[in-house]
C-alpha positions, 0 to 999 in steps of 0.5 A, spaced: 396 048 541 391 052 546 386 047 546 390 042 549 393 046 554 386 049 556 384 042 558 389 041 563 388 048 566 387 048 574 387 055 577 386 054 585 381 059 588 384 063 594 378 062 599 377 054 597 372 051 593 373 048 586 379 050 582 377 055 576 378 052 569 378 058 565 383 063 565 381 071 565 386 072 559 391 068 555 397 071 553 402 069 547 407 072 542 405 073 535 406 066 533 399 065 536 395 071 533 391 066 528 384 067 527 383 060 529 386 061 536 383 068 537 376 065 535 377 059 540 379 064 546 373 068 544 368 062 544 370 060 551 370 067 554 377 068 555 381 075 553 386 074 548 393 078 549 396 077 543 399 082 538 398 082 531 403 080 526 405 085 521 403 081 515 396 080 518 395 088 519 397 089 512 392 085 509 387 088 514 389 095 512 389 093 504 382 090 505 379 097 507 373 097 511 371 090 509 378 088 513 374 089 520 377 092 526 384 090 529 383 086 535 384 089 542 391 089 545 392 090 553 399 093 552 400 093 560 398 086 561 403 084 555 408 088 558 407 083 564 408 077 560 415 079 559 417 078 566 414 071 565 419 070 559 425 072 563 423 068 569 423 062 565 430 064 561 433 065 568 431 057 570 434 055 563 440 059 564 444 053 568 443 048 563 447 052 558 454 049 558 
């Protein structure tokens, strides 16, 4: 999902100039916490704000030291993601009948 979205992304600059095509961070829910998504974002220099699934945490802990470190999660940025989700829900509300 991420490569298609990132290819069409344009972030306008405040002072003019060419729009940025790479965001500082990508936010997602646990459905996007796969290793492939995280690697793709890391290669492009984008910080992932995606929590780990509980089964991924359990598998990493089961492997012990060879399981690696947990990926970092900016909890404050993830809390702001909820505001965006609620905004979309508000836009969709009138369509329900």
